[in-house]
N, C-alpha and C positions, 0 to 999 in steps of 0.2 A: 276310200274317201274318209272313212272313220278315223284313219290314222292322223289326219291333219289336225283335228281338234285336240287329240291327245298330245301330239307334239307341241301344239301351241300352249296347252296348259302346263306342260313340263317346262318349256322355255320361260314362260312368264313366271312360274314359281321359282325357278332357279335365279332369275334376275332379281326378283323381290327379296329372296333370301340373301343374295349377295349384297344388295343395298343395305339390308338390315344389319348384316355382319360388319360392313364397313362403318356404318353409322354408330355401331356399338363400341367402336374403339375409343379408349379414353383419350381426352385431350391432353396435350403436353402440360406438365406441371408449370404453373406460373407463380413467381415469388411475390407478386404485387399483393399488398394487403397489410392489415394490422395483425400484431401477434403479441402474446404474453407468454411468460415461461419462468423457469427456475434454473439455478445453476449451483454447482458446488465444486470445490477444488482445494488447492493448497497455495500458500503465498510464502515466498522466501524474501524476508525483509532485511534491510540494512540501514543503520543510522550512523552517520559520521558525527562524532561528538568533539567539541572543542571547549576546554575549560581554562579560565584565566583567573589567577589569584590577583585581585585588584588591590594595589597599594594605595592607601589614603594619602592625601597631601599633608595631613597632620597626624600626630600620635603614631608614628611608625613603631612597629614592635618586631617580633621575631620573624614575621614573614618578609618584612620590608626594610629592616634596619640596614643602613649602608654598611657594607663590609661583609655581611654574612646573610642578611635577611633576603636579599634578592635571589640568591641561589636556592633558599628554602621555598620561596614563592614559586620559582621556576619548577621545582620538584613537584609541588602540589599541582601546578598547572598541567604538567606532563602526566601525572597520575590520572587525571580526569579527561584525557584526550585520547581518542582512538575510535574504533568502530564497534558497534553493537550489532548483533544479528539474531534472528529468530525465525523459525518456521512454524506456521500456524494454519488453521482452517479458514477458508473463506467460502461464503455461499450466500445466496439471496434470490431476489426476483428481478426480472427484466421485462421491458415492454418496448415495442418499436413498430416501425412501418417500413416496408420495402416497396420500391417501384421498379419494375422491370421493363426494359426496352431492348429487345433482341437478347443478346447474351449478357448485357450490362445490367447490373442490379445496384441501384442507389438506395440508401436507407439512413435512418436515424434510430438510435437505441439509447435507452437510459436504464440504469440498474442501481439497486441499493441492497446492501447486505452486510453480514458480519465480516470483519477483517481483523483477526487476532494477531497482534504483534506486541511483544514485550522484550526489549533488550536491556540487560543490566550488566554492569561491571563494577567490581570493588577492588581497590588496590591499597595495600598497606606497605609502609616503608619507614625507615629511620630518616630524620632530617639529615641532609648531606653535610650541613655545616652547623657547628654548635658554637656558642658563645654566651653572652649575657642572656639569661632566661631559657636557654636551650642546652640540654645535655646530650651526650652521645647515645643515650638509651631511649630518648623520646621517639615515639612512633606516631605517625598520623595515618588515618584511614579516610579515603574519599570514595564515595559510591555515586555513580551516575546511572540514569535510566531514561528510556524513551518508550512510549506506549501509544498504541492506537487500537480502536475496537470496531470501527465501521468504515465503510467505503461507499462513495457515490460517484458514478460517472455519467456523463452525457456525451455521446460519441456519434460521429458520422460513420457510415459504412460504405465502402466502394467494393463491389463484388463482380465476379465473372462466373456465369453459369457454365461450368465445365461440361455438364450434361444436364438434361432437363431438370433433374432433381438433386443435383450436387452443386453447391455454391462455395466458391473460394473467395475470401474477402479480406480486406485490410480495414482497420478501424483506428480512430483517434479522436481526442477531444479533451474535455474538462474532467478533472478528478478532484474530489473533496474528501477530507478526513479530519478528525480532531486529534491532534498530536499533543501528548502530555510529556513534558521534560522535567526531571527532578534531579537534585543533588543533595548529598548530606556529607558532613565533615565532622571528624572528631580526632582528638589526639590526647596523649597522656602527659602533656607538658604541664608539670605541676608547680610552676613558679608561684611564689607568694602563698604557698600552702594550699593551692587550689587543686582541683581534680583534672584540669585540662579544658581545652576549648571544644566547642560543639556548635553546630548550626546546620541549616538545610532549608530547602523549600522546593516548591514545584510551580509550574505554570502550564496552562494548556490553551490552545487556540485552534479554531477551525481554519485549516490551511487549504488553499486552492493550488492545484498543481496540474500536471498534464498526463495523459495516458496515450500510449501507442500499442498496437498489436495487430493480430490477424487470426484467422481461423478457417474452418471448413464446416459447412452445414449440409446435412443430408435429409431430404424430405422423403420419409418412408411411408407416408400416407397423405391423403388429400389435405388433411388438417394438421398433421403432426410432423415435426422435424427434430433431429438431434444435432448438437454441435459440439465441437471441441475448439478451444481458443487459448491463445497466449496474450497476456497484457503486461506492459511495463508501466509502472506509475512512479512519478517523481514529485515530491513536495518540497516546499521551502522549509526554513528552520524556525524553531521556537526557542526563546531565551528565558532563562531563570537566573536571578541574582539573589544569593542568600547571604545574610549577615552572619558572621562568626562571632560568638560570644565567648569571653573568657572571664570567669568569676574573679580571677585575681588581678585583672587589668582595670577594672572599674568601668564606669559608664562611658568614658572617653575613648575606649577601644573601638575601632571602626573597620576592622578587617572584613572584606567581602569576597565572595567567589561567584563568578559568572559561568554558566554552562549554556552552550548553544548546541542544538541537535536538529538534523534534518531527517528525512525518511525517503527511501526508495524501495521498490519491491518488484519481484518477478512473480507473476500469477499464472498458473495453469489450471484450467477448470473445464468441466463438461456441463452441458445444459440441454434442456428440452423446451420446445416452443409449441404453442397451439395457435394456428393461423385462423383468423375469422373469415 
């Protein structure tokens, strides 16, 4: 008869331990919540540049004079047209919110950080056609550049929880940067005993564009996750118009050069997030 209490105690203890063990299992990871983090990576940027030598309606000179000046103007325009490229560092901070329903994760994220792009090209050549005021030895040099230093994005995210702690997502939205475009011109056309023409200028503007991309994020802790992502950003163009001065031509000389440049970039970066 004494065996029955002992067996009852053993059975009861086993049941209790089993319930405790099952109760101690961690709950599946859930992506819902606010988070903040940091990121770093590289950006491969490209700027398509178009330059036009503007011929004034009055006082045409060696860029625009009928018969030979149009060809010289076209040569200057071609020298400042092309593509600029640069590879630079990008990195900053991000914050966002995720909402999970089943395997679907919807969210919004904003980030701001460094975005180092500077593309420059310089081209020198003889004027292709000579005549009054232009000799076969005269050489011109045209330099164009585009530059950006920061990047801001505000994006939506649509993800799929491939496993409880692995999220695959697509993202897209608004992108902002400040794009600076510059040109400079000089030549050794020494008409009227002068040293040649020169001029240049720059212009900058905050440009709104768009961003698309995707990535994967891994939650390796209840609060911490790591991610790797790719983004493509595309911005509109900025224009700068510079007047070219020639000391031998007098105040009436009004030659100008216009340069327009846009900016696109491919970004690959890694990041870490802390979820509240």
